[in-house]
C-alpha positions as CSV (number, residue, x, y, z in Angstrom):
1,X,-170.1,-60.1,221.3
2,X,-168.3,-63.5,221.4
3,X,-168.0,-65.7,218.4
4,X,-169.8,-69.1,218.4
5,X,-167.7,-72.2,217.7
6,X,-169.6,-75.2,216.5
7,X,-167.8,-78.0,214.7
8,X,-170.8,-80.1,214.0
9,X,-170.8,-81.6,210.4
10,X,-174.5,-80.7,210.2
11,X,-173.6,-77.1,210.5
12,X,-172.7,-76.6,206.8
13,X,-172.6,-80.1,205.2
14,X,-172.1,-79.0,201.6
15,X,-169.1,-76.8,202.6
16,X,-167.6,-79.6,204.8
17,X,-167.9,-82.1,202.0
18,X,-166.3,-79.8,199.5
19,X,-163.6,-78.9,202.0
20,X,-162.8,-82.6,202.7
21,X,-162.4,-83.1,198.9
22,X,-160.1,-80.0,198.7
23,X,-162.7,-78.3,196.5
24,X,-161.9,-74.9,198.1
25,X,-163.8,-72.8,195.6
26,X,-166.9,-74.8,196.0
27,X,-166.4,-74.8,199.8
28,X,-166.1,-71.0,199.9
29,X,-169.5,-70.7,198.1
30,X,-171.2,-73.1,200.5
31,X,-169.6,-71.7,203.7
32,X,-170.5,-68.1,202.7
33,X,-174.1,-69.0,202.3
34,X,-174.0,-70.6,205.8
35,X,-172.2,-67.6,207.2
36,X,-174.9,-65.3,205.9
37,X,-177.3,-67.0,208.3
38,X,-174.8,-67.0,211.2
39,X,-172.4,-64.1,210.8
40,X,-170.4,-64.6,214.0
41,X,-169.7,-68.3,213.6
42,X,-166.0,-68.9,214.2
43,X,-165.9,-72.3,212.6
44,X,-167.2,-70.9,209.3
45,X,-164.9,-67.9,209.4
46,X,-161.9,-70.2,210.0
47,X,-162.9,-72.5,207.2
48,X,-163.4,-69.7,204.7
49,X,-160.1,-68.1,205.7
50,X,-158.4,-71.5,205.3
51,X,-159.9,-72.0,201.8
52,X,-158.6,-68.6,200.7
53,X,-155.3,-69.2,202.4
54,X,-154.9,-72.6,200.6
55,X,-155.7,-70.8,197.3
56,X,-153.0,-68.2,197.9
57,X,-155.5,-65.4,198.1
58,X,-154.0,-63.9,201.3
59,X,-155.9,-60.6,201.0
60,X,-159.3,-62.4,201.4
61,X,-157.8,-64.8,203.9
62,X,-156.6,-62.0,206.1
63,X,-160.0,-60.4,206.1
64,X,-161.7,-63.5,207.4
65,X,-158.9,-64.4,209.9
66,X,-159.2,-60.8,211.3
67,X,-162.9,-61.3,211.9
68,X,-162.2,-64.7,213.4
69,X,-159.6,-63.6,216.0
70,X,-161.2,-60.2,216.9
71,X,-162.9,-61.8,219.9
72,X,-161.0,-65.1,220.0
73,X,-157.3,-64.3,220.0
74,X,-156.4,-67.9,221.0
75,X,-158.1,-69.5,218.0
76,X,-155.6,-72.1,216.9
77,X,-153.8,-71.9,213.6
78,X,-155.7,-68.9,212.5
79,X,-153.3,-66.7,214.4
80,X,-150.2,-68.0,212.5
81,X,-152.0,-67.9,209.2
82,X,-153.3,-64.4,209.8
83,X,-149.8,-63.2,210.6
84,X,-148.5,-64.9,207.5
85,X,-151.2,-63.3,205.4
86,X,-150.3,-59.8,206.7
87,X,-146.6,-60.4,205.8
88,X,-147.4,-61.7,202.4
89,X,-149.7,-58.7,201.8
90,X,-146.9,-56.4,202.7
91,X,-148.8,-55.1,205.7
92,X,-145.7,-55.0,208.0
93,X,-147.1,-52.3,210.4
94,X,-150.3,-54.2,210.9
95,X,-148.3,-57.4,211.5
96,X,-146.2,-55.6,214.2
97,X,-149.2,-54.3,215.9
98,X,-150.9,-57.7,215.8
99,X,-147.9,-59.5,217.2
100,X,-147.4,-56.9,219.9
101,X,-151.0,-57.3,221.1
102,X,-150.5,-61.1,221.3
103,X,-147.3,-60.8,223.3
104,X,-148.9,-58.2,225.6
105,X,-151.8,-60.6,226.3
106,X,-149.6,-63.7,226.5
107,X,-146.1,-62.6,227.6
108,X,-144.9,-66.2,228.2
109,X,-146.1,-67.7,224.9
110,X,-143.0,-68.8,223.0
111,X,-144.8,-69.1,219.6
112,X,-145.8,-65.4,219.7
113,X,-142.3,-64.4,220.8
114,X,-140.9,-66.2,217.7
115,X,-143.4,-64.4,215.5
116,X,-141.7,-61.1,216.7
117,X,-138.4,-62.3,215.3
118,X,-139.6,-63.3,211.8
119,X,-137.5,-61.8,209.1
120,X,-139.1,-59.2,206.9
121,X,-138.6,-59.6,203.2
122,X,-136.9,-56.4,202.0
123,X,-135.5,-55.2,198.7
124,X,-131.7,-55.6,199.0
125,X,-128.9,-55.1,196.5
126,X,-128.7,-58.2,194.4
127,X,-126.6,-59.4,191.5
128,X,-129.8,-60.5,189.7
129,X,-132.5,-58.7,187.7
130,X,-136.0,-60.2,187.7
131,X,-138.7,-59.4,185.2
132,X,-142.3,-60.7,184.6
133,X,-142.3,-63.1,181.6
134,X,-144.1,-61.6,178.6
135,X,-146.2,-64.8,178.0
136,X,-148.1,-64.7,181.3
137,X,-151.9,-64.5,181.2
138,X,-154.6,-63.2,183.6
139,X,-154.9,-66.8,184.9
140,X,-152.4,-69.0,186.7
141,X,-149.1,-69.7,184.9
142,X,-146.5,-71.8,186.6
143,X,-143.8,-74.5,186.6
144,X,-141.8,-73.7,183.5
145,X,-139.6,-76.5,182.1
146,X,-137.0,-76.5,179.3
147,X,-137.9,-78.4,176.2
148,X,-135.3,-77.8,173.5
149,X,-135.1,-74.1,172.8
150,X,-138.7,-73.6,174.1
151,X,-140.4,-73.5,177.5
152,X,-143.3,-75.7,178.5
153,X,-145.4,-74.5,181.4
154,X,-148.8,-75.1,183.1
155,X,-151.6,-72.7,182.8
156,X,-155.3,-72.3,183.5
157,X,-155.8,-69.9,180.6
158,X,-158.0,-72.1,178.5
159,X,-161.5,-71.2,177.5
160,X,-163.0,-74.5,178.6
161,X,-166.2,-74.1,180.5
162,X,-165.3,-76.8,182.9
163,X,-164.0,-75.4,186.2
164,X,-161.7,-76.8,188.9
165,X,-163.7,-76.9,192.1
166,X,-160.5,-76.4,194.1
167,X,-159.5,-73.1,192.5
168,X,-162.6,-71.9,190.6
169,X,-160.4,-71.5,187.6
170,X,-160.2,-73.5,184.4
171,X,-158.4,-76.8,184.6
172,X,-154.7,-76.5,183.8
173,X,-153.1,-77.7,180.6
174,X,-149.5,-77.7,179.3
175,X,-148.6,-74.7,177.0
176,X,-145.7,-74.2,174.7
177,X,-143.7,-70.9,174.5
178,X,-141.7,-70.7,171.4
179,X,-138.7,-68.4,172.2
180,X,-138.0,-67.7,168.5
181,X,-141.5,-66.8,167.3
182,X,-142.6,-65.5,170.8
183,X,-145.8,-67.3,170.4
184,X,-147.8,-69.3,173.0
185,X,-150.0,-72.2,172.2
186,X,-151.4,-75.2,173.9
187,X,-149.1,-78.1,173.7
188,X,-150.3,-80.5,171.0
189,X,-150.7,-83.9,172.5
190,X,-152.5,-87.0,171.0
191,X,-154.3,-87.5,174.4
192,X,-156.2,-85.4,176.9
193,X,-156.9,-85.5,180.6
194,X,-160.2,-85.0,182.3
195,X,-159.0,-82.7,185.0
196,X,-155.7,-80.8,185.6
197,X,-152.5,-81.5,183.8
198,X,-149.3,-79.9,184.6
199,X,-145.9,-79.7,186.3
200,X,-144.0,-81.4,183.5
201,X,-140.4,-82.4,183.3
202,X,-138.4,-83.6,180.2
203,X,-135.4,-85.8,179.8
204,X,-132.3,-84.1,178.5
205,X,-132.9,-85.6,175.0
206,X,-136.5,-84.5,175.0
207,X,-137.8,-87.9,174.3
208,X,-139.4,-88.6,177.7
209,X,-141.9,-86.5,179.5
210,X,-143.1,-86.8,183.1
211,X,-146.1,-84.9,184.2
212,X,-148.9,-84.9,186.8
213,X,-152.6,-85.2,186.2
214,X,-155.7,-85.9,188.2
215,X,-157.1,-89.4,188.6
216,X,-160.2,-90.3,190.6
217,X,-159.7,-92.9,193.4
218,X,-162.1,-94.4,195.9
219,X,-161.1,-96.5,199.0
220,X,-163.1,-99.4,200.2
221,X,-164.7,-97.4,203.0
222,X,-165.5,-94.3,200.9
223,X,-168.6,-93.5,199.0
224,X,-167.2,-90.5,197.3
225,X,-164.4,-90.4,194.7
226,X,-161.4,-88.3,195.6
227,X,-159.4,-86.9,192.7
228,X,-155.7,-87.3,193.3
229,X,-152.7,-86.1,191.3
230,X,-150.7,-88.9,189.8
231,X,-147.4,-88.9,187.8
232,X,-147.5,-90.1,184.2
233,X,-144.9,-90.9,181.7
234,X,-145.0,-90.4,177.9
235,X,-142.3,-91.0,175.2
236,X,-141.8,-89.1,171.9
237,X,-141.4,-91.2,168.8
238,X,-142.1,-90.7,165.1
239,X,-143.2,-87.1,165.6
240,X,-145.8,-87.7,168.4
241,X,-146.1,-88.4,172.1
242,X,-147.3,-91.9,173.2
243,X,-150.4,-92.5,175.2
244,X,-149.3,-91.8,178.8
245,X,-148.9,-94.5,181.4
246,X,-148.9,-94.2,185.1
247,X,-145.4,-94.0,186.6
248,X,-144.8,-97.4,188.3
249,X,-144.5,-95.9,191.8
250,X,-147.5,-93.7,192.7
251,X,-148.7,-93.9,196.2
252,X,-152.4,-95.0,196.4
253,X,-155.0,-92.7,197.8
254,X,-152.5,-89.8,197.9
255,X,-151.3,-87.0,195.7
256,X,-148.1,-87.7,193.7
257,X,-146.9,-84.7,191.7
258,X,-144.2,-82.2,190.7
259,X,-141.9,-84.7,189.0
260,X,-138.3,-83.7,188.3
261,X,-135.8,-85.7,186.3
262,X,-132.0,-85.4,186.6
263,X,-129.9,-84.5,183.5
264,X,-128.6,-88.1,183.3
265,X,-132.1,-89.4,183.6
266,X,-131.3,-91.8,186.5
267,X,-132.9,-89.9,189.4
268,X,-136.6,-88.9,189.6
269,X,-137.8,-86.7,192.5
270,X,-141.4,-86.0,193.2
271,X,-143.7,-84.8,196.0
272,X,-146.4,-86.8,197.8
273,X,-148.8,-86.3,200.7
274,X,-149.0,-90.0,201.6
275,X,-148.0,-89.0,205.1
276,X,-150.4,-86.1,205.4
277,X,-148.1,-83.2,204.4
278,X,-146.3,-83.0,201.1
279,X,-142.8,-84.5,201.3
280,X,-140.1,-85.2,198.8
281,X,-139.3,-88.7,197.5
282,X,-136.8,-90.0,195.0
283,X,-136.5,-93.1,192.8
284,X,-133.2,-94.3,191.2
285,X,-133.1,-95.9,187.8
286,X,-131.1,-99.1,188.3
287,X,-128.7,-100.7,185.7
288,X,-131.5,-103.0,184.7
289,X,-133.5,-100.0,183.5
290,X,-136.2,-100.4,186.2
291,X,-136.9,-97.7,188.8
292,X,-136.2,-98.4,192.5
293,X,-139.0,-98.0,195.1
294,X,-139.5,-94.4,196.4
295,X,-137.3,-93.3,199.2
296,X,-138.2,-90.4,201.4
297,X,-135.7,-87.5,201.7
298,X,-134.2,-87.1,205.2
299,X,-136.1,-85.2,207.9
300,X,-133.8,-82.1,207.7
301,X,-135.3,-81.6,204.2
302,X,-138.8,-82.9,204.8
303,X,-140.5,-81.2,207.7
304,X,-143.2,-82.6,210.0
305,X,-145.9,-79.9,209.4
306,X,-144.7,-78.0,206.3
307,X,-144.9,-78.9,202.7
308,X,-141.9,-79.6,200.5
309,X,-142.9,-79.3,196.8
310,X,-141.9,-78.4,193.2
311,X,-138.4,-79.9,193.0
312,X,-136.2,-79.1,190.0
313,X,-132.6,-80.0,189.0
314,X,-130.0,-77.3,188.3
315,X,-127.6,-80.2,187.5
316,X,-127.2,-83.8,188.5
317,X,-126.2,-83.0,192.0
318,X,-128.1,-79.8,192.8
319,X,-131.8,-79.9,193.6
320,X,-134.0,-76.8,194.1
321,X,-137.3,-77.2,196.0
322,X,-139.8,-75.1,197.9
323,X,-140.9,-75.4,201.5
324,X,-143.1,-73.6,204.0
325,X,-141.8,-75.7,206.9
326,X,-138.1,-74.9,207.1
327,X,-136.9,-71.9,209.1
328,X,-140.3,-70.3,210.1
329,X,-143.0,-72.8,209.5
330,X,-146.2,-71.7,207.8
331,X,-145.0,-68.5,206.2
332,X,-145.3,-69.1,202.5
333,X,-143.2,-71.2,200.1
334,X,-139.6,-70.3,199.9
335,X,-137.0,-71.9,197.6
336,X,-134.1,-73.9,199.0
337,X,-131.0,-75.6,197.5
338,X,-129.6,-79.0,198.6
339,X,-126.5,-80.6,197.0
340,X,-125.7,-84.3,196.8
341,X,-122.0,-84.9,197.8
342,X,-121.9,-88.6,196.8
343,X,-123.1,-89.8,200.2
344,X,-125.9,-87.6,201.3
345,X,-127.9,-84.4,200.6
346,X,-126.7,-81.2,202.2
347,X,-128.7,-79.2,204.7
348,X,-131.1,-76.9,202.8
349,X,-129.8,-73.5,202.0
350,X,-132.4,-70.8,201.4
351,X,-132.1,-68.8,198.2
352,X,-131.6,-65.1,198.7
353,X,-133.7,-62.3,197.3
354,X,-134.9,-61.7,194.6
355,X,-135.8,-65.4,194.2
356,X,-137.6,-65.5,197.5
357,X,-140.0,-62.6,198.4
358,X,-143.5,-62.0,199.7
359,X,-145.8,-64.9,198.8
360,X,-145.0,-68.3,197.3
361,X,-141.9,-68.9,195.2
362,X,-141.2,-72.1,193.5
363,X,-140.2,-74.0,190.3
364,X,-136.8,-72.4,189.5
365,X,-135.0,-73.6,186.3
366,X,-131.7,-72.6,184.8
367,X,-129.7,-74.0,181.9
368,X,-126.5,-71.9,182.4
369,X,-125.6,-72.3,186.1
370,X,-127.8,-69.6,187.4
371,X,-126.7,-66.9,184.9
372,X,-130.3,-66.8,183.8
373,X,-133.5,-68.7,184.1
374,X,-137.1,-68.8,185.2
375,X,-139.2,-69.3,188.3
376,X,-142.8,-69.0,189.6
377,X,-144.2,-66.6,192.1
378,X,-147.5,-65.0,193.2
379,X,-145.6,-62.1,194.9
380,X,-147.5,-59.5,192.9
381,X,-150.9,-61.2,192.9
382,X,-153.8,-60.2,195.1
383,X,-155.8,-63.3,194.0
384,X,-153.1,-65.9,194.5
385,X,-152.6,-66.5,190.8
386,X,-149.1,-67.5,190.0
387,X,-147.0,-65.9,187.3
388,X,-143.6,-66.9,185.7
389,X,-140.6,-64.6,186.1
390,X,-137.4,-64.5,184.2
391,X,-134.0,-63.6,185.8
392,X,-130.4,-63.0,184.7
393,X,-127.3,-62.3,186.7
394,X,-125.4,-59.0,186.4
395,X,-121.8,-60.0,186.0
396,X,-119.2,-58.1,187.9
397,X,-117.1,-55.5,186.0
398,X,-113.5,-56.1,186.5
399,X,-111.1,-53.2,187.3
400,X,-107.6,-52.9,185.7
401,X,-105.9,-53.3,189.1
402,X,-108.1,-56.1,190.3
403,X,-106.0,-59.2,190.7
404,X,-109.1,-61.4,190.4
405,X,-110.3,-59.5,187.4
406,X,-112.4,-61.3,184.8
407,X,-112.6,-60.7,181.1
408,X,-114.0,-57.3,180.1
409,X,-117.7,-57.0,179.6
410,X,-119.8,-56.4,176.6
411,X,-122.9,-54.5,177.8
412,X,-125.9,-54.0,175.5
413,X,-128.9,-51.9,176.4
414,X,-131.7,-50.6,174.3
415,X,-135.4,-49.9,173.7
416,X,-138.0,-51.4,171.4
417,X,-140.9,-49.3,170.2
418,X,-143.8,-50.3,168.0
419,X,-145.3,-47.5,166.0
420,X,-143.6,-45.0,168.2
421,X,-144.8,-46.5,171.6
422,X,-142.9,-48.8,174.0
423,X,-143.2,-52.4,172.9
424,X,-143.0,-55.1,175.6
425,X,-142.5,-58.7,174.9
426,X,-140.3,-58.2,171.8
427,X,-137.6,-60.8,171.2
428,X,-134.1,-59.3,170.7
429,X,-131.5,-61.8,169.4
430,X,-127.9,-60.6,169.5
431,X,-124.9,-62.6,168.3
432,X,-121.2,-61.8,168.0
433,X,-118.4,-64.1,166.9
434,X,-119.1,-67.9,166.4
435,X,-120.8,-69.5,169.3
436,X,-121.8,-66.3,171.2
437,X,-125.5,-65.7,171.1
438,X,-128.1,-64.3,173.5
439,X,-131.8,-63.7,173.5
440,X,-133.6,-61.0,175.5
441,X,-137.2,-60.0,176.0
442,X,-138.1,-56.3,176.2
443,X,-139.9,-55.4,179.5
444,X,-143.1,-53.5,180.1
445,X,-141.3,-50.2,179.1
446,X,-139.8,-51.8,176.0
447,X,-136.3,-51.8,177.4
448,X,-133.8,-54.7,177.5
449,X,-130.2,-55.2,178.5
450,X,-127.6,-58.0,178.4
451,X,-123.9,-58.6,178.9
452,X,-121.1,-60.9,177.8
453,X,-117.5,-61.3,178.8
454,X,-115.3,-60.6,175.8
455,X,-111.7,-60.2,174.8
456,X,-111.9,-57.3,172.3
457,X,-114.0,-55.5,169.8
458,X,-117.0,-57.3,168.4
459,X,-119.1,-57.1,165.3
460,X,-122.7,-57.7,166.4
461,X,-125.6,-58.9,164.4
462,X,-129.1,-58.4,165.8
463,X,-132.7,-59.3,165.1
464,X,-135.8,-57.9,166.8
465,X,-139.2,-59.5,166.3
466,X,-142.7,-59.6,167.7
467,X,-145.9,-61.0,166.3
468,X,-147.9,-58.3,164.5
469,X,-144.8,-56.3,163.6
470,X,-142.1,-56.4,160.9
471,X,-138.8,-57.7,162.1
472,X,-135.7,-55.6,162.0
473,X,-132.1,-56.9,161.3
474,X,-128.8,-55.2,161.4
475,X,-125.1,-55.2,162.2
476,X,-122.9,-52.9,164.4
477,X,-119.3,-52.7,165.3
478,X,-118.9,-52.3,169.1
479,X,-115.9,-50.2,170.0
480,X,-113.9,-51.0,173.1
481,X,-114.0,-48.5,176.0
482,X,-111.5,-49.3,178.8
483,X,-112.4,-52.7,180.3
484,X,-116.0,-52.5,179.2
485,X,-117.7,-52.2,175.9
486,X,-121.0,-50.4,175.9
487,X,-123.6,-50.3,173.1
488,X,-127.0,-48.7,173.2
489,X,-129.5,-48.9,170.4
490,X,-133.2,-48.4,169.7
491,X,-135.7,-50.0,167.4
492,X,-139.1,-48.9,166.2
493,X,-140.9,-51.9,164.6
494,X,-143.5,-51.2,162.0
495,X,-146.9,-52.8,162.6
496,X,-148.0,-55.2,159.9
497,X,-150.9,-53.7,157.8
498,X,-153.5,-55.5,155.8
499,X,-153.1,-55.2,152.0
500,X,-149.4,-54.4,152.5
501,X,-147.2,-55.7,149.7
502,X,-143.7,-57.1,150.3
503,X,-141.3,-58.2,147.6
504,X,-139.3,-61.3,148.5
505,X,-135.8,-60.7,147.2
506,X,-133.8,-63.3,145.3
507,X,-136.7,-65.7,144.5
508,X,-136.0,-66.0,140.8
509,X,-136.7,-68.8,138.3
510,X,-134.9,-70.2,135.3
511,X,-136.5,-69.4,132.0
512,X,-139.6,-71.4,131.4
513,X,-139.2,-73.3,134.7
514,X,-141.0,-73.3,138.1
515,X,-138.6,-75.3,140.2
516,X,-137.4,-73.8,143.5
517,X,-133.7,-73.0,143.1
518,X,-131.3,-73.3,146.1
519,X,-131.0,-69.5,146.5
520,X,-134.8,-69.2,146.4
521,X,-135.2,-71.9,149.0
522,X,-133.0,-70.0,151.5
523,X,-135.2,-66.9,150.9
524,X,-138.4,-68.9,151.4
525,X,-136.9,-70.3,154.6
526,X,-136.9,-66.7,155.9
527,X,-140.6,-66.4,154.9
528,X,-141.3,-69.6,156.9
529,X,-139.6,-68.0,160.0
530,X,-141.6,-64.9,159.4
531,X,-144.9,-66.7,159.2
532,X,-144.1,-68.9,162.2
533,X,-143.3,-65.7,164.1
534,X,-146.7,-64.2,163.1
535,X,-149.1,-67.1,163.4
536,X,-152.2,-64.9,162.8
537,X,-151.0,-63.5,159.4
538,X,-152.4,-64.8,156.2
539,X,-150.8,-63.9,152.8
540,X,-151.3,-63.8,149.1
541,X,-148.2,-65.4,147.5
542,X,-148.0,-64.0,143.9
543,X,-145.6,-65.0,141.1
544,X,-144.7,-63.0,138.1
545,X,-143.0,-63.8,134.7
546,X,-141.1,-61.8,132.3
547,X,-142.7,-60.6,129.0
548,X,-141.2,-63.3,126.7
549,X,-143.5,-66.0,125.4
550,X,-147.2,-66.2,125.0
551,X,-149.3,-64.2,127.4
552,X,-151.6,-67.1,128.3
553,X,-148.7,-69.5,128.7
554,X,-147.0,-67.0,131.0
555,X,-150.2,-66.8,133.1
556,X,-150.1,-70.6,133.5
557,X,-146.4,-70.6,134.2
558,X,-146.7,-68.0,136.9
559,X,-149.5,-69.9,138.6
560,X,-147.2,-73.0,138.6
561,X,-144.4,-71.0,140.2
562,X,-146.8,-69.6,142.9
563,X,-148.1,-73.1,143.6
564,X,-144.5,-74.4,143.8
565,X,-143.5,-71.7,146.4
566,X,-146.7,-72.5,148.3
567,X,-146.0,-76.2,148.3
568,X,-142.5,-75.4,149.7
569,X,-144.1,-73.5,152.6
570,X,-146.7,-76.3,153.2
571,X,-144.0,-78.9,153.3
572,X,-142.3,-76.9,156.0
573,X,-145.2,-76.7,158.4
574,X,-147.2,-73.6,157.4
575,X,-150.9,-74.1,157.4
576,X,-152.6,-74.2,153.9
577,X,-155.4,-71.9,155.0
578,X,-152.9,-69.0,155.5
579,X,-151.4,-69.0,151.9
580,X,-153.3,-68.0,148.8
581,X,-151.2,-68.6,145.6
582,X,-151.9,-66.6,142.5
583,X,-150.0,-66.1,139.2
584,X,-150.1,-62.7,137.5
585,X,-148.1,-63.8,134.4
586,X,-146.4,-60.8,132.7
587,X,-149.2,-58.3,133.6
588,X,-147.3,-56.5,136.4
589,X,-143.7,-55.8,135.3
590,X,-141.4,-53.8,137.6
591,X,-139.5,-52.3,134.7
592,X,-139.9,-51.3,131.1
593,X,-139.5,-54.8,129.7
594,X,-142.9,-55.4,128.2
595,X,-143.8,-57.2,125.0
596,X,-141.7,-56.2,121.9
597,X,-139.1,-54.4,124.2
598,X,-135.6,-55.7,123.9
599,X,-134.0,-56.3,127.3
600,X,-131.0,-58.0,128.8
601,X,-131.3,-61.3,130.7
602,X,-130.8,-59.4,134.0
603,X,-133.6,-57.0,133.3
604,X,-136.0,-59.9,132.4
605,X,-134.9,-61.7,135.6
606,X,-136.2,-58.8,137.7
607,X,-139.7,-59.4,136.5
608,X,-139.5,-63.2,137.3
609,X,-140.2,-62.6,141.0
610,X,-142.4,-63.6,143.9
611,X,-144.2,-61.2,146.2
612,X,-146.4,-61.5,149.3
613,X,-149.4,-59.4,150.2
614,X,-150.8,-59.3,153.8
615,X,-154.4,-60.4,153.6
616,X,-155.3,-60.7,157.2
617,X,-153.8,-60.3,160.7
């Protein structure tokens, strides 16, 4: 049976209209209905395959391309995309058989011969370790950006009922991952966008944000609005972000997206499809403070048929970007590096594995010259959803006789359990000597590891924390072993239980006073960190007095002390609904010092205390 090829617009008008507007999810639905009436229609099979391919769902794309080329092996771009889908799905044997059949049928075809020489992505020995970030969701998570000590990234995880007709997912918003509290929340902005918002970049001082968001546009000869991505700019002042304004240079009737700002803030790079495919452009901030008009990157960086997207700066002269047009066009987004030498950008250099693998890889960031960082990939997704990955570099261990030896290594490994079971996503903070500090995230097995260069023994302080569990703190002396210091330790965090009571040490008050003393303030600061690390926890904050004085007066005094501690927490950003303050007066002593009992001042001070009780999780 031969497939029918009909390109008439009347064939499936709803699908064609959605496809022309890049509403791929809507187009798939419409084309599928049309295909049910004409199962062998090559045009519909090709369009459905293209929709899935554009969404990164290469499993479904391969299924439709396979049907398409079964009886029509010369069917245009479907051949290249089918091959790419097989590779990205890890179906290497199927790919080899497919290419062999093409070459056998068309021995003089150079394109098919080149497909035979495509490099397979294999797992090779690497200096880097890669792990899935613990804050990923079941939806798309992508394009991380540094913002102070936190990460801001784009995600479609919201529960909004509105759907993006391109992807079928929720519209994307910006989310904030607090690396201290390990919590994720939607970034609090005094404005909202109607459609997608994402791919943000921040100036080094954190006071300027560039991001892309959708904006409808209609040309004079169009009757339908097209929703294009545009770049916006917002500034941070007096504790809030300003109403965003369009970046001065957005190409009209085109997508302008993926802004990246250099560390000095004088170079803005972005991607636009003003010339059909996505290309990289840059604007320079002149001495006057105004941006120059966009200049297109040279042709050895921008390709004719591929897309160059998701630029990021490693430093002021090194740019990372992704392309599916360099090397072997059409075979997924790979990350490349180009360096400015003062006169021109260098020829792109492909990043090695594990940064590039099967699927699309993009949006790499690093704040420590590639010792560690983050990037985005859909390498482990069968639906095309992107996830964020973390990486760190394993430093070489120097031998005694190595003339090029580096300082000895401090190697830390360990496990984190929660209630006796492996606990992924726990934050392990380790510090030794002033200025040496590292944070690690336990993986899916609860394990973690890190390394430092060092010059001798080290006393290490560590803290392990995760929302829903009590934190653990401790110290350890790491002993030197030859040129490398090893230390392995394990934690078992206790789950927080409702009705659990915890005494806050060192929160004492002067006699007949309720003022927060300096020592008490430092202890309450720890409680603030605890509550910020466990955003779902609500507490009872109780205060107790000693037995001296009138019982009723002590009840009133203890209530004032509880309210004073509560106010301190509220003043430091903890929500009022999470804290219930109550004074128990002298009714719950911790020792024998009740009425008429003579006690020392130290014994009375033990009863002037503050406790917390977990009310809800």
